[in-house]
C-alpha angles and dihedrals in degrees: 000000000000114000096252109162093026113130102246134036104293087132104051092205096052108027142054124227110263093230092066119093091246094042113153135116110277093236098058091037094054094040094051094043088052091050088051089066089057095056090109086075085073097248103173113242095018094122111086117217122238106289089220093058106119091201095062106135135171106242114234116255120247120259135311090027094047113114113194125231131023134066134176092259100046096048112117100229090181095058103119090213095054122102092235094054092046090049091052089050090052094240101104128084127150112255112218122206125199111270103026114232108235133189115202111207116193122030104200123121097306094035090058090047088057098046091047092052092044091059087078097043111098093188092064127064112195100214098168139022126192135197139126095239119084093209092055092049091049092050093050093045090052089059094045108036094185096052122111116223123228136180095200124064094216091057092050091051091051094049111127111262096022109141100158140021132214111207117206096152127127110303098248089060097054098089096046095046092045090053092049092048093050091048086053091055096251130142112240137213108181128187113242135301101042091198140345090236121068091207092058090048091055092047090053089049091054091047090054091048094050090051093044089236130141116246111183131179121218099250090144095172090074088067098046115105096227092056091046090052091050091049092049091050091051096044094046093053094239091133095044123234107339115226099174135027120192118201126175142163136179143174124229089233131020115256119251112295091238090060092050091064104113090225089061105037105007089250129263095307091058106029095047104010095065089072092057094043090049094048094048091059096037096049096046103029089231129117124236109250103173140014138198120190140189119198112216113192096181108132115041121022090194090068091054088050091063092050103266138094132231095221130033131182117200128183111199126195116211126207117264 
C-alpha cells in the first residue's frame, strides 16, 4: 500500500518531504491547521507556539505513560551511533523482519480493537502489550499467547524483538511516546491526533525523517475500499466538478465525560473532527482555507460543563 497517512512525503501527491521546513504528512497538517481555526472554542493547547522558539519542548506525559529521558532538543544529532546521524550519512535503513515484532501500548477501546484485528495478521508478531489495568493485559495476552505484558511503556519499547510500536494511549501522551520510540529506533503507528500542537507534529515528522523511520497516523479511512472508490471517482472526474462534500460521523453513545475534556482528548473538534478535515483534503486534493462552525450542545449538559460539545457543525471552504 502507498504510505498515505505517513508523516512525510512517501506518497508524492499527498506528502511533503520531511527535510523541508514544512515537512509533515498532508493529512495531519491539514487536520491540525483546520483545528487551529477553531481555537476560539477554547480547545486547550490549540495555540501553536512560535516555530522559531528554540525552547520548544514536548512536555512529558503523566504516569504511567511517562518515559524518562530524551526530547527533541536534547538529542545529540551528531552522535555517530544515533539513527539520525547514520541516516544523514546514508548508512542507515530500517531492517524489517517477517513478521515484524510489535509492541502495543495502551489497551483501551482502540487498543483492544487493534490487538483483536492483529490476531489474524500473519505479518505482525505482537511481542509485547502494555497497560496499567490487569484485565486489559489479560485480554490482550489471551489473543497473543506469546506476548509479554508490561505496565510501563519504556519497558514495552525495550522488549527484545520490538521493531515497531502502536500507540493507543491517552491523547496527551502521543507526542512524548512517539518521540521516545523514534529516539529508540522504532517504527511508530500512533492513534490520531499525534499532538495538539502543529509545531510539535512537524518536529516529530522531521525527527522520523532524520532517522529514516516510518511515523504513521491512524487515519484508517484512507485504507478503506469505499473511501478509495470515492476518491478515485472524484479524481477521475466521473462525478463532474464537485461543489460540495458532506462528511459526518457519530457514536451511538457519547464517550465518558472525563474523556470529553479538551485537555484530555482535544474535544470533539480534534478527537473526531480530524477525520473529516483529513478526508476533505485527501479526497479532493485541496487544502482547507477557511472554516465556520456552530457548536450544538444538545444531548449531554455534562459534556458542555467540561468545555466541550456533543455535536458540532463545521462548514469548510477548500482552495480553488
